[in-house]
N, C-alpha and C positions, 0 to 999 in steps of 0.2 A: 677816586679817592675822596673821602669825607674827612673833615676836621672839626673839632668842637673844643671850645674853652670849657674846662671843667671847674667852674667857679666854686663848687662845693668841696674842693680839695685844699688842704693846707700843707705847708712845707716846714719841716724842722731840719735845721742844719747842725751837723756834728762835725767839729773841726778839732785839730790838735793831734799830737803824736799817738795818743791812745784811742782815738775815735773808733778805729776799726776793731781792735780786740775788745774794747769796751762793749760795743754793740753786739759783737759776735758771741760774747759770753752771756747775753741776755735773751736772745731771740731764737725762734724756731728753725731758721735756715742758716746756711753758711754765708757769712758776709765776705769770706775770703774769695768767693767766686764772683763777687760784684766788682766790675771794672768800668772805666769810662765807656766801654763798648758793650757792656752787658749789665742789665738791671737785675734786681732780685725781688723776691716777695717773702715777707716774714710777718710774724706776730710776736707781740710781747704778752706773755701769759701771767695769770695769777699763780701763786704757789700750788693751787688746786688744779692747774692745767687748763683753765678756761681763758678764752681770748679777751684781753682787755683792750688791745689796739692791734689792727693789722695795717700794713703799709707796704708800698713799693719802695725799693732802695736804689738810689742812683749814686754813682761816684763821680766826683770831679778830681782833678789832680791833687787837691788839698782838702777835700771834705767829703762827707756823705750827706745826701739829701733824702729825707723821708717824705714820701708823697702819701699823706694820710687824710682822714676825714677832717674837714675844716672845723667842725664843731668840737672835735676831740683834740685838736692840735695843742691848745694850752695845757690840757690834762696830760697829754703824752710828754710834752717838754718837762712838766713838773715831775712826772713819774721817772723819767730818765735821770733827772737831777737827784732824785731820791737814791738812785743806785750809784751815783758818781763817786762818792767817797774821795779817794785821793787820785783818781784817774786824771790824767792830763787831757781833758776833753772839754770843749766849750759847746754848750747847747743853746741854740737860739732859734726863735720862731721867725721865719722869713716869708710869711704869707703875704705881707704887704709889698714885698719886692719881687716875688717869683710867682709864676702861674703854671698850671698843668694843662697841656693840650694833648688830646687824643686824636689819632689818625687811623682810619680803617677803610676796608674795601679798596685796596690798591697796594702797589709795591711800596717799600720804604721810601719816604721822601728823599729826593736826591739832594736837597738843601736843608740844612737845619740839624738840630741835635737829637732827633727822635731815635729811640731804641725800641726793639721788640718788647712787647708786653711780656713779662716773665711768667705770667700765669698760664697763658694759652696763646699759641701763635695766631689763632683765628681772631683774637681780639684786636690785633693790629699793632700799632706803635704808640709810643707815649714820649712826651718831652716836657722837661721843666725849663722854662725860659723866663728872662726878665719880663715883668708885667707890661712894660711899655713897648715890648717887641712882639707881642702876640699877633697883631695884625700882619706884621711883616713876615713873621715865621710862616704863618698859614699861606700868605700870598706867594712866598718863595717856594713853598712845597708844591704849588699847583693844585692844591686840594680845594674842594668846594666847602665853604664854611656853613655849618648847620648848628642847630641848637643842641645843648647838652642832652636833652631828652632823646635825641636820635642815637647818641652813643649808648644811653641807657637801654634802649630797645635792642641795639646790637649786642650788648652784654647779656641781656636776658636770652636772646636767641642762641647765644653761645653756651648758655647754661652756667654762667659764672656768677656766684653770689656776691652781694655787696653788704658789708657790715652796717648794722643799724636799721636795715629794712628786711633783709633776708635772714639774718641771724642777730641775736641780741648780744651786745658786748657784755662781758662779765658773766654770761650764763651759757656759753657754747664752747664745746671742745673743738680743737682744730679739725678732727675727723668729721664732725657733724657739719662743719662749714666747707668740707671738701678740700681743705688746705693741703692734706696729704696727697691729693690727686692733682693739685694745681701748683706744684713746685714750691709750696709754702712751708714744708717741713723736711729737714734733713735728718734722717734716722741714723746717720753715721757720724755726725759731728759730736763735739764734746758737750759738757753739761750746759744747761740753760734753765731759766726759771720755769718750773712746771714740767720738766722733761720726763720725770718718772711716770707721771700719769699718762702722758702722751705715748710713751714707749709701751706702757702696759696695755693700752687700748690697741696699739698696733700689733703687738705680739700675741694677744689673746683673741684678736679679731672680734672685739665686742662693740664695734661701732654700729649699733642697730638703727640709729637715726641719721638721715642724710638729707642734704638739700638736693632736690631733683627737678628737672624741667617738667612743666605741665602745659597742656593746651586746653582751651575751653572756647565756647561760643557765647556771643552776647556780651553784655557789659561786665567789666571785671569787678569782682568783689574787692573790698578794701583790703590793703595789706594788714595782716594780723588776723584775718578771718579764719576761724577754725575749720580744718578739713576733716570730714567724717568719712570713715571707711565702713560703710554699712551703718551700724548703730554705735560704732566705737570712734572716739576721737583719735585721729591719726597724726595730727600736726597742725601747722599753720601756713597759710599762704603768705608769700612775701611780695616782691616787686612784680609788676605785670606791664605788658605793652603789646598791642596788636594781636590779641588772642593767645599770647604766650605768657608764661609766668614761671616763677620758681617757688617751691614749697619745701619746707623742712618737715619730713615725714618719717614715721616709724616704718621701716621696711617690713618688719614682721606683720604689722597690721595691714599693710598693703597686700602682702602675700595671702593672709587669711581672707581678706575681702575678695581677692582675685579667685581664690579656690572656691569660695562660696557663690561666685557669680554676682557679687555686689559691686556697686560703683562708688567712686570717690566723689564727694560733693563739697563745695565751699559756698555757703549761702544758697543762691539760686542756681549755681553752675555745676554741671558735671565736669569733672576733671579727667583728662587722660594723661597718665604719666609716660615719660619718655626716657630712654636709655642714652645717657650722654656718650658720645663716641670716645671721649677721653677717659672715661671712668673704668677702673678695674673692678669695681663692685657691680653687682647685678640689681636692677630694679624690677621687682616682680610685676608681671603683667604689662611691661613697658613696650612701647613701640620705639623703633630707632629714631633718634632725635634728628 
């Protein structure tokens, strides 16, 4: 078992009698299924259906905790406040008091508050703990403490995107970021901001751009490097580690390149696309991940 402090994560706390229905009416997945024993994954969208913020949701007996990008935590708190109106909910940033710890490559820690990562079982477990207890929580779990980059490499190997590097906030639909595949969208829940667009993409099957795993040899190109499918631009490379990466790609252009016997390239690297085991969509020319 490995464990890492994820210092790039921030915490927003929602409390008050309306906290749960307030958040449920705004985001892409059902907050009703989030309990102290089960975390959730959701996004707050623009009215045009694009991801403004994504986050994991944890429940305590009296509050909801949103595990989000540290850089975006103040903006998320402000945005939620914009929607508050008369709801009986208190919104507070708790990043200075609470920390996020990830556990993977082992069974759920016998001690401590870790819950299964709601996006994908292979990612492992996650806990929000008081900042001054991080060392004790990791020690009590029996895990080997490693740097956060090790969890990043594990995430990439699992094929799970990270906002801000694998997709751009404010410019990406949930389907493009694979949220529909990773338990981040509930297509049966009631209305939320941007729902019409997301539902239209789902029912029409028009998600032609997806984040998919790739492998390569040699030095990794920089995140954001354009991926070419033959002579056509197919997308951009995101995060990389240990010869693996994630890339947001046009599936139709991958298919055209595969049919023409052309390769995908990013700067100096030839890329091989892979089919995620968890994905219901098909990646043309892919090998099993």
